[in-house]
C-alpha positions as CSV (number, residue, x, y, z in Angstrom):
1,M,6.6,3.6,-19.0
2,R,3.5,5.3,-19.2
3,I,0.7,5.0,-16.1
4,V,-2.7,6.2,-17.2
5,H,-5.0,7.6,-14.2
6,W,-8.4,7.8,-14.6
7,K,-11.1,8.6,-11.7
8,I,-14.8,7.6,-12.0
9,D,-17.1,9.3,-8.8
10,I,-19.3,6.7,-7.8
11,D,-21.3,7.0,-4.6
12,G,-23.5,3.9,-3.9
13,Q,-25.3,2.1,-6.6
14,C,-24.7,3.8,-9.7
15,A,-27.1,4.3,-13.0
16,R,-27.8,1.7,-14.9
17,G,-25.7,2.9,-18.1
18,D,-23.1,4.5,-15.9
19,C,-21.3,2.1,-15.0
20,V,-21.1,0.4,-18.2
21,R,-19.6,3.3,-20.0
22,A,-17.2,4.2,-17.3
23,R,-15.8,0.1,-18.1
24,V,-16.3,1.2,-21.7
25,A,-14.0,4.5,-21.3
26,A,-11.5,2.1,-19.2
27,L,-10.9,-0.1,-22.3
28,V,-10.6,2.8,-24.8
29,L,-8.3,4.5,-22.4
30,L,-6.3,1.4,-21.8
31,A,-5.9,1.2,-25.7
32,F,-4.2,4.1,-26.0
33,A,-2.5,4.2,-22.8
34,L,-0.7,0.7,-24.1
35,G,0.6,2.1,-27.4
36,P,-0.2,2.8,-30.7
37,T,-2.0,-0.5,-33.0
38,S,-2.6,0.0,-36.9
39,S,-6.4,-0.3,-37.6
40,A,-5.7,-3.7,-39.1
41,E,-4.1,-4.8,-36.0
42,A,-7.4,-2.9,-33.8
43,Q,-9.6,-4.7,-36.0
44,A,-8.0,-8.2,-35.6
45,S,-7.8,-7.5,-31.8
46,A,-11.6,-6.9,-32.2
47,A,-12.8,-10.1,-33.7
48,Q,-10.5,-12.1,-31.4
49,A,-11.7,-12.4,-27.9
50,C,-8.7,-13.9,-26.1
51,P,-5.9,-11.8,-27.1
52,D,-2.4,-13.6,-27.8
53,L,-0.2,-13.2,-24.8
54,S,2.7,-15.5,-25.5
55,G,5.8,-13.7,-25.0
56,H,8.9,-13.1,-22.4
57,Y,8.6,-10.0,-20.9
58,R,10.5,-7.9,-18.5
59,V,8.5,-6.8,-15.2
60,D,8.0,-3.0,-14.9
61,G,6.0,-0.3,-13.5
62,F,6.4,-0.8,-9.7
63,G,3.6,0.6,-8.1
64,P,-0.1,0.0,-6.9
65,V,-0.5,-2.0,-10.3
66,L,2.1,-3.7,-10.1
67,G,0.8,-5.2,-6.5
68,D,-2.7,-5.9,-7.9
69,A,-1.0,-7.7,-11.0
70,L,1.5,-10.3,-9.2
71,E,-1.4,-10.8,-6.2
72,A,-4.5,-11.8,-8.8
73,L,-1.6,-13.9,-10.8
74,D,0.6,-15.4,-7.7
75,L,3.6,-14.3,-8.8
76,R,4.3,-12.1,-5.8
77,M,7.9,-13.3,-6.3
78,A,8.7,-11.7,-9.7
79,G,8.0,-8.2,-7.4
80,F,11.5,-8.0,-7.1
81,T,13.7,-5.5,-9.6
82,D,14.9,-7.0,-12.9
83,S,12.5,-9.7,-12.5
84,E,11.2,-11.2,-15.7
85,V,7.8,-13.6,-16.7
86,K,7.4,-15.8,-19.3
87,I,4.0,-16.4,-20.7
88,G,3.0,-19.5,-22.7
89,G,0.0,-21.6,-24.3
90,R,-3.3,-20.3,-25.6
91,A,-5.9,-18.3,-24.1
92,E,-8.5,-20.1,-25.4
93,A,-7.8,-22.5,-23.1
94,S,-5.0,-22.1,-20.3
95,L,-1.9,-19.8,-20.1
96,Q,1.2,-21.2,-18.1
97,F,3.6,-18.5,-16.8
98,W,7.2,-18.9,-16.0
99,I,9.0,-16.4,-13.6
100,R,12.4,-15.2,-12.9
101,S,13.0,-14.0,-9.4
102,G,15.0,-11.0,-9.5
103,G,18.4,-10.7,-11.4
104,S,20.4,-13.1,-10.0
105,S,18.0,-16.1,-10.3
106,P,17.3,-18.6,-13.1
107,M,14.5,-18.9,-14.8
108,A,12.1,-21.3,-13.7
109,S,12.4,-24.7,-15.5
110,Q,8.7,-25.2,-14.9
111,P,5.4,-23.1,-14.6
112,S,5.1,-21.2,-11.8
113,R,1.1,-20.9,-12.4
114,T,-1.5,-22.2,-14.9
115,L,-4.2,-20.6,-15.1
116,T,-7.2,-21.8,-17.0
117,R,-9.9,-19.9,-18.9
118,G,-13.7,-20.3,-17.1
119,V,-12.3,-21.0,-14.0
120,D,-9.2,-18.5,-13.9
121,Y,-10.0,-15.8,-16.4
122,D,-12.3,-15.1,-18.9
123,C,-12.1,-12.8,-22.3
124,T,-13.5,-9.9,-22.4
125,G,-13.1,-7.4,-25.0
126,G,-9.6,-8.8,-26.9
127,A,-8.8,-9.1,-22.8
128,V,-7.5,-11.8,-20.5
129,V,-9.9,-10.3,-17.3
130,L,-9.1,-12.2,-14.1
131,K,-11.5,-13.9,-11.5
132,R,-9.8,-13.4,-8.7
133,K,-10.9,-10.0,-7.2
134,V,-7.4,-8.8,-5.2
135,S,-7.4,-6.6,-1.7
136,A,-5.9,-3.7,-2.6
137,S,-5.9,0.6,-1.5
138,R,-4.8,3.9,-3.3
139,N,-3.3,7.1,-2.2
140,T,-5.5,10.1,-3.2
141,D,-5.9,13.5,-2.4
142,E,-9.5,13.0,-1.2
143,G,-7.5,10.2,1.2
144,W,-6.9,6.4,1.8
145,L,-9.0,4.3,0.1
146,E,-9.2,0.7,0.6
147,G,-11.3,-1.7,-1.6
148,N,-10.9,-4.2,-3.9
149,A,-9.3,-4.7,-8.1
150,T,-10.0,-6.6,-10.9
151,V,-6.6,-7.0,-13.3
152,R,-6.8,-7.5,-17.1
153,L,-4.0,-8.2,-19.2
154,V,-3.8,-7.2,-23.3
155,R,-1.0,-7.7,-25.9
156,S,0.7,-4.2,-26.3
157,G,3.0,-4.6,-29.4
158,S,5.1,-6.6,-28.5
159,G,4.9,-6.1,-25.2
160,L,2.5,-7.2,-22.1
161,G,-0.3,-4.5,-20.9
162,L,-1.8,-5.0,-17.4
163,A,-4.6,-2.6,-16.2
164,S,-6.0,-3.4,-12.5
165,E,-9.4,-1.3,-12.0
166,F,-9.9,-0.7,-8.4
167,S,-13.1,0.0,-6.3
168,G,-13.0,1.4,-3.0
169,R,-14.2,3.7,-0.7
170,Q,-12.5,5.6,2.7
171,R,-12.6,3.9,5.5
172,T,-13.0,4.9,9.5
173,T,-11.2,2.4,12.1
174,I,-13.7,1.4,15.2
175,Y,-10.8,-1.1,16.7
176,S,-7.3,-2.2,15.9
177,Y,-5.0,-4.2,18.1
178,D,-1.9,-6.1,16.7
179,S,-2.9,-8.1,13.4
180,A,-6.8,-7.1,14.0
181,R,-9.1,-4.3,12.9
182,I,-12.2,-3.6,12.6
183,S,-13.2,-0.4,10.2
184,V,-16.9,1.2,8.6
185,P,-16.8,2.9,5.3
186,K,-17.0,6.6,5.2
187,L,-20.3,7.4,3.2
188,G,-19.5,9.9,-0.1
189,T,-16.0,8.9,-0.2
190,A,-16.4,6.0,-3.1
191,R,-14.5,5.8,-6.2
192,T,-13.1,4.2,-8.9
193,L,-9.8,4.0,-10.5
194,V,-8.2,2.7,-14.0
195,E,-4.7,2.6,-14.1
196,A,-2.4,0.9,-16.4
197,I,1.4,-0.5,-17.3
198,R,3.0,-1.6,-19.7
199,W,5.4,-4.8,-19.3
200,P,8.1,-4.5,-22.4
201,N,9.3,-7.5,-24.0
202,I,12.3,-9.3,-22.9
203,S,14.4,-8.2,-26.3
204,E,13.3,-4.1,-26.4
205,A,16.5,-2.1,-25.1
206,R,16.1,-1.1,-22.2
207,P,15.8,3.1,-21.3
208,A,19.3,4.7,-20.4
209,S,17.3,6.0,-17.9
210,E,16.9,2.0,-16.1
211,T,20.6,1.6,-16.0
212,Y,21.9,0.9,-12.3
213,V,25.0,2.7,-11.4
214,E,25.9,1.7,-8.1
215,V,26.2,5.3,-5.8
216,P,28.9,4.6,-3.2
217,K,27.0,5.1,0.4
218,S,28.3,7.6,2.8
219,A,29.9,7.0,5.9
220,P,26.3,8.1,7.8
221,V,24.5,5.4,5.7
222,V,27.0,2.5,6.3
223,A,26.9,3.2,9.9
224,M,23.2,3.3,10.5
225,Q,23.4,0.0,8.5
226,R,25.6,-1.6,11.0
227,M,23.3,0.1,13.8
228,L,20.2,-1.3,12.2
229,D,20.8,-5.3,12.9
230,A,18.8,-8.4,13.2
231,S,18.6,-7.7,17.1
232,L,17.4,-4.3,16.9
233,L,14.8,-4.8,13.3
234,G,13.2,-7.9,14.9
235,G,10.5,-8.5,12.5
236,V,10.7,-5.4,10.5
237,N,12.3,-5.1,7.0
238,L,14.6,-2.8,6.4
239,G,14.1,-1.4,2.3
240,G,16.8,1.5,2.3
241,L,19.0,3.6,3.5
242,H,19.4,7.4,2.3
243,D,21.2,10.3,2.8
244,S,18.3,13.3,3.5
245,G,18.4,16.3,5.7
246,G,21.5,16.1,7.9
247,G,20.6,12.2,8.6
248,V,19.7,9.2,7.2
249,L,16.0,8.2,6.0
250,A,15.0,4.3,6.5
251,S,12.3,2.7,4.5
252,L,10.9,-0.3,6.5
253,N,7.9,-2.7,6.2
254,A,6.6,-5.2,8.2
255,P,3.6,-7.9,8.4
256,R,2.4,-6.8,11.2
257,A,1.2,-4.1,13.5
258,E,3.2,-5.5,16.8
259,D,6.6,-5.4,14.9
260,I,6.2,-1.7,14.5
261,L,4.9,-1.1,17.8
262,A,7.9,-3.4,19.4
263,F,10.8,-1.9,16.9
264,E,9.5,1.3,18.2
265,D,10.1,0.5,21.8
266,R,13.5,-0.8,20.7
267,L,14.8,2.4,19.5
268,R,13.3,4.0,22.4
269,D,15.2,1.7,25.0
270,A,18.5,1.8,23.4
271,G,18.1,5.8,23.1
272,I,18.8,5.8,19.1
273,A,17.4,9.5,18.5
274,Y,14.8,9.8,14.8
275,R,11.7,11.5,13.6
276,V,8.5,9.8,11.7
277,K,8.3,11.4,7.9
278,H,6.1,8.6,6.7
279,A,3.8,7.3,9.5
280,P,2.9,3.4,9.0
281,V,0.5,2.6,6.5
282,W,-1.1,-0.5,6.0
283,S,-0.9,-1.7,2.2
284,N,-0.6,-5.0,0.0
285,N,-0.5,-7.1,3.2
286,G,2.1,-5.1,5.1
287,Y,2.8,-1.7,7.1
288,S,5.5,0.4,5.1
289,M,6.6,3.5,7.4
290,Q,9.8,6.1,6.6
291,L,11.7,7.0,9.7
292,L,14.8,9.6,10.0
293,F,17.5,8.9,11.7
294,A,20.3,11.5,13.6
295,A,23.3,10.7,11.7
296,A,25.9,9.0,14.3
297,G,27.8,11.5,16.0
298,S,25.1,14.6,15.7
299,D,24.2,16.8,18.3
300,A,20.3,15.4,17.8
301,Q,18.8,14.5,21.4
302,A,17.5,11.2,21.8
303,A,14.2,12.6,23.5
304,W,11.7,9.6,22.1
305,H,9.3,10.9,19.5
306,P,7.3,7.8,18.3
307,S,4.6,7.7,15.8
308,G,1.2,8.2,15.8
309,F,0.5,4.7,15.4
310,R,2.7,3.3,18.3
311,V,0.4,6.3,20.1
312,Q,-2.8,4.8,19.0
313,H,-2.2,1.4,20.3
314,E,-1.0,2.4,23.3
315,I,-4.4,4.3,24.1
316,E,-6.2,1.1,22.3
317,R,-4.4,-0.4,25.4
318,M,-7.0,0.2,27.7
319,R,-9.7,-1.6,25.7
320,H,-12.2,0.6,26.6
321,P,-15.5,-1.0,25.0
322,M,-17.0,2.5,24.0
323,V,-14.1,4.5,23.1
324,S,-12.3,4.2,19.8
325,V,-9.3,6.3,18.2
326,S,-10.5,8.9,15.4
327,D,-7.5,10.3,14.8
328,I,-4.0,10.8,16.0
329,E,-2.2,14.6,15.5
330,D,1.6,15.0,15.9
331,A,1.9,18.0,17.1
332,G,5.4,18.5,17.6
333,A,6.2,18.2,21.8
334,A,2.4,16.5,22.2
335,Y,0.5,14.5,20.1
336,I,-3.7,15.5,19.4
337,A,-5.9,12.3,20.0
338,T,-9.6,12.4,18.8
339,L,-11.5,9.7,20.3
340,D,-14.9,8.3,19.6
341,V,-17.0,7.8,22.4
342,I,-20.2,5.8,22.5
343,G,-22.4,6.9,25.4
344,P,-22.5,9.3,28.1
345,E,-19.5,8.2,30.4
346,P,-17.8,11.1,31.9
347,V,-14.0,12.3,30.7
348,D,-12.1,11.5,33.7
349,L,-13.5,7.9,34.2
350,I,-12.2,7.4,30.7
351,L,-8.7,8.9,31.6
352,K,-8.8,7.0,35.2
353,R,-8.5,4.3,32.9
354,L,-6.1,5.4,30.5
355,R,-3.5,6.1,32.9
356,M,-4.1,2.6,34.7
357,N,-3.2,0.9,31.9
358,S,-0.4,3.5,30.1
359,T,2.6,4.8,31.8
360,M,3.5,6.6,28.6
361,F,1.6,9.9,29.1
362,E,3.1,12.1,31.7
363,Q,0.0,15.0,31.0
364,I,-3.4,14.5,29.6
365,E,-5.1,17.5,29.0
366,V,-8.7,17.6,27.6
367,L,-9.4,20.1,25.1
368,D,-12.5,19.3,23.7
369,D,-15.8,16.9,24.2
370,A,-18.8,17.4,22.3
371,P,-21.7,15.6,20.4
372,T,-21.6,15.2,17.0
373,Q,-24.5,14.7,14.2
374,R,-25.0,10.8,15.2
375,R,-26.9,9.9,18.4
376,N,-25.3,9.5,21.4
377,L,-21.4,9.2,19.9
378,R,-19.1,12.5,21.0
379,Q,-15.5,13.2,20.1
380,V,-13.6,14.1,22.6
381,R,-10.2,15.8,21.9
382,L,-6.8,15.3,24.2
383,R,-3.3,17.0,24.0
384,L,-1.2,14.1,25.5
385,T,2.2,14.9,26.3
386,L,5.1,12.1,27.0
387,H,7.0,11.7,30.0
């Protein structure tokens, strides 16, 4: 499976010819990425507005492109390992999709989804282009981007090619609490990314590297699996446990911010030591995070060290209308919080309000209170030490 990543810098309105050339380049890139075809096949594809997508495929290429495609096709249940998708019909009129969700489920006897040309998709340049744009995000070297994606389906040999054209930019959070979030785009961060994956035909041999061999679980993993039961997890889902650095690394996800907050509070109350390896990130309609737990019986101290996500929400509980959390940095023994403050209100009054609404912090030290280039906006940096 080959993933191709093409990046085009676009900030604001692009020149009239640039966007067209970018999309043409993306389609050319996709053709190369999804495998060679003969010149006769290429000519036939160019002459045929709607491709023949009928076939039985194995879902592959797990990552953001797959997430975009399953969301746009409304086939989320095909996102499990060893899932299969069968496509029937003629793209000139409509397409039917049957799914097999995971390796233990049977193939659906009735179509799970029917798409109609002109309503759900158009045929352009030998590709089926879905009309539904989906909310999407990408983690790049420049930062976390949020935007939307358009999905295209093409024939790729005996398999199915899927491409996602993502357009988005970084955003600054103004207000965030529970599942609510208000943010504004950051100027100069707009990007367009085109990525492609391929679903092999079910008749194609599975690569030896994909042959699954179950690895016996270690004693620490088994013990942690027992400890992270339903009462402790609550609304958080356990994605997997792995040995890592003398501890157990847990991959977790949750649909709501409050599920993450309550889970960390339950870990604190149970005296379970952990370190945040990857802070909660919103992606594909849920929060994902990784925590490293100390192995059972170790000498690790059970001092609570929550995620920056948890600290941010604690600050936001004071519900100050003129204060928003711009950044939380985990500094080991403390946290460095950067606050955007609108207006001239003294820091002492802001801290008084914070202490009235939270008992989490033992010490709060003001590191900086400086104006910004934006009118009437200051940035206040605090060093926060927990009890």
